[in-house]
N, C-alpha and C positions, 0 to 999 in steps of 0.2 A: 663602651661595649666591653663585655667581659671576654677574656681569652682563656682557653683551656691549655693545659700543659701538654707536652709531648707524651707519646706512648712508650717511652723507653723503659719506664719502670725505675725503681730505686737502684742506684749504682752500688757496686761492690765496695767494701772498705779498701782504703789505700793499702797497696802492697799485697792484696789477695787477688787471685784469679780463679773465679768459679768456673767449673767446666760448663760449656754451653751445650744445651740439648739440641738434637737435630731440628733444623728449621728456625732456630733462634736467630734474630737479625744481628749480624756482626757488621754494623755500619758505623763508620767513623767519618763524619762530616766536619769540616772546619767550623769554628764558632762564627756566628753571624756578626757582620760588621755594623749592621744597623737594624734597629727594630722599630716597629710602628709607634708613632705618637700622634696626638691630635694637632692639626695645623690651626693657626690663628685665622679665623674667618668671622665675618659678621653677616647679618641678614642682607641680602642683596636688593630688597625692594626699596628701602630708603635711598640707597645709592643709585638705583635705577631712576627714581624720581628726580633726584638732584641732577643726574647726568642729563636727563631730558630737558630740564629747565635751563641748564647751562648751554646746551646746544641750540635750543630754540631761541632763548634770550640773546645768546651771542650772535646768532644769525640775523635776528631782527636788528639788534644794535649795530651790527656791522654795516648793514645797508643804510641805516639812519645816519651813521657817521660818514659814510661815503657821500650820501646826498647832501649832508650839511657841510661837507668839506673839512670835517674834523678827523684828522688822521690819528690822534691819540685815542679817540673813542673807538675808531675802527680797529686799532691794534689791540685794545683791551677786549673788544668783542671777539676778535679772532682767537685771543688767548683763552677766553672763557669757553669758546666752542671746542678748541683743542683739549682743554681740561675735561670737558664733558665726554669727548671721544676716549680720552685716556682712562677715565673712570669706567666706561663701558667695557674696556678690555679686561677688567678685573672681575666682571660678573661670571659666575660659574654655576650652571645648573647641575644638580646632582639628583639622579633618579633613584628610587628605592631599589636595593639590591646591587648598588654599585658604589664605588668610592673614587676619590680623586687624590692622586699622589702629587704633592706640590714640591717643586724644585726651584731654587733661586740660584741662578748662575752655576748649575750643576750640584748644588748642595741641597740635601734633603731637608725640607722645612716642616713636613708633617703630612697627615692624611685627613681629608675631609670625608666624614661618613654621614653627616647630617643631611638628609635629603631636602630638596627645595632649592631656591635661588640663593646662593651664597656669594660673598665678595671677598677677594683676597688681593694681595699685591699684584697689580696688573702686569708687572714685568716677570712674574714667575711662570714656569711651565707646569701645566697640569695634565697628568696622564690618567686616563680612565681605566679602572680595574674593576672587573665584575666580581662581586662577592656572592653571587647566586650559587646554588648547589648544582653541580655538574655530574655527568656520567662519562665514564670512559670504558669502552669494551676493547679488550685486547684481541688481536687476531689469534686464530688457532695455531698454537705452537706445538711442534713435534719434539719431545724431549724424552730422556730416559729417566725412569723412576729409580729409587734406591736399589732395586734388584737388577737394574740394567735393562728392563723391558721398555721398548719404545711405546710411548703413549701420546695422545693428543689432548691438549688442555687449553682452556680459555677461561677468562674471568671478566667480570664487570666490577668497576670500583666507583663508588659515589664519593665525591670530594668537594671541598669548598676552600676558598682562599680565606685564611684566618689573619695573617699578618701581611698587609699589602706592601710594606717596605721590603720585607724579605723576598716577596714574590717578584718585585721589580728590580731590586738591586743585587740579590744574592745569586740569581741564575739569569741566563740569557733569555730563555723563553720558558716560563713556568708551566705552560700547557704541555709543551713537548717534553719537559723534564718529568712531569707526572706520568706521561705515557710511557717513556722509556723505563723509568724506575718501576712502574707497575709490571711491565713485562719481565723485567729482571727479577722481581720478587716472585712472580708466578713460576718462572723457571727454577728458581732456587728452592721453593717449596716442593715442586714436583721432583727435584733431584734428591731430596732428603727424606721422602716417605715412599713406601711401596704402594702400588695400586691396590693390591689386596693384602690383608694381614695374614701372615702365616704363623704367627706366634700369638698366643693369648695375651691380651693387654697391649699389643702393639698398635699404634695409630696407623691408619691407612687412608689413602685419598678417597676411596669409595665408601668405606664404612664409617668414617668419622668426619663427616662433612662440616659439622658445627665447629669442632676443634680446629680443623684445618683452616677454615675460613677466618676464625679468630686469629690464628697465627699469621695468616696472610695479611689481615688488616693491620696487625701490629708491625709486621715487617715493612709494609708499604708506608705506614705512618712514620716509621723511623727513617726511611729513605727520603721522604719528601718534606720532612719537618724543616730542613734547611731552606726550603722555598716558601715557608709560611703557609703550608697547605695542611688542612685537617682532613683525615679520612673518616667519612661517615659510616660507610659499610662496604664490604667487598663480598662477592659470591662467585663460585665457580659456575660457569655457564655451559661448559663442555668438558667431559672427562670420559675418555674411551681409549682402548688399546689401538695402536696403529694398525692399519689394514693388513699389513703383511703378517701379523701374528694374531689377528683377531680370532680367526677360526681355531687356532691351536689353544688360545686362552679360553675360548668358549667351551671346547671339549674338556679342558681342565676344570673349569667351573662346574660343568655338568657332572664330571666324575666326582668332584668333591661333594656335590649335592646328593648324588646317589649314595656315596659312602655314608654321609651324615644321615640320610633317610634309613639306610639299612641298619646303622647303629641304633637308631631310635626304635626301629621295629624289633630288633633282637632284644634290646633292653625290656621293651614291653612284653615280648613273648616269654622271656625268662621269668618276669614277674608274675605273669598269668599262670605259668606252669607251676611255680612255687606255691601260689595261692591255691591252685587246684589240688595239689598233693596234700597241703596242710588241711584243707577243708575235708578231704576224704579221710584223712587220719583222725581229725577231731570228731567227725560225726560217725566214724566207724562204719562207713558204707561198704568198703571192701578191704580185705587184707592182702596187700601186694608185697611180694618179696622184692629183693633188689633188682633181679632180672626183669620182672614185670614193670617195676617203676622205670627202669631204663628204657624199656620198649615204649611205655606210655609217654615219657618225656620226648623220645625221638619222634613219635607220631604227632604229638602236639606241636613241636617245633616245626615239623614239615608243614603242618596245616597253617600255622600262624606266620611263618616266615617265607612261604612259597610265593613265587610271582603269579601263579595261577591258582584258581580254586581247586582244592583237593577233591578227588573222586572217591566217595565213601565206599568201603568194602564191608558188607554186612557179614558178621561172623555168626553162623547159625549153630555152631557147635559150642563146646565149652570154652571157658576162658583160656585154658591151657592147650588148646588145639590150634 
């Protein structure tokens, strides 16, 4: 089975310290003491057949020896039966999506990933490790973003055991390890980015979901690589302001939206007024002095930028009355 490398990226040259960007994982795990390798195993079906023959043949021969009064035959039959039982102890069924970590007197011997009935040294210990894809969803955590605003955040991470030796020997419980490190990474990401962007080009939790989740996956991958775990994907499942400031932040967002809409309206109105004056001058419809142009601009801006529909006033006199 092929194994992918970690998500730490290329290391910096010796003697140089590159400045870390906000949210970059600063994780320093100890080097692994053991890595996965294939264990010696053979197909278990021939051994199962041989073991059955030894047990049945030894049992029959034992009773024949006892009946004939031949103790040497009975002893040989008993040894054959015990050998058959001993061989059965080495049979190891391996289901798809799981592996068996083999230990001999506490020493790692390798991992069996070939599914089916396998046979290994009967005196070894074999621990089952699932290599299926799993989900872990964090609880809703209340943390402060980079602006100090309290927010509620939660995430789901999809992960899979890639190196069974690291998963078994490098940490006490790799499932709990993934859960704790995932929550730690979510809190770290939330602390390093604002909920909303206040500066153009600045990453924010709400507006840059793809970039934030990519950084979250990278950081979780760096944290759990020591446990032989590969991160498939991570996503934020909840992101909101804390209840105590939700109303104030909602009013701020509404005010920002109103200002943005007004800015757009004014820009459009100015463009329309400029176009109207230019068309009037080009087609020589009417000759307006500067005072009349100012009055026209004022009236058009009132009509175009007003909250309510303007009430027209019909001028029945001359233009200068």
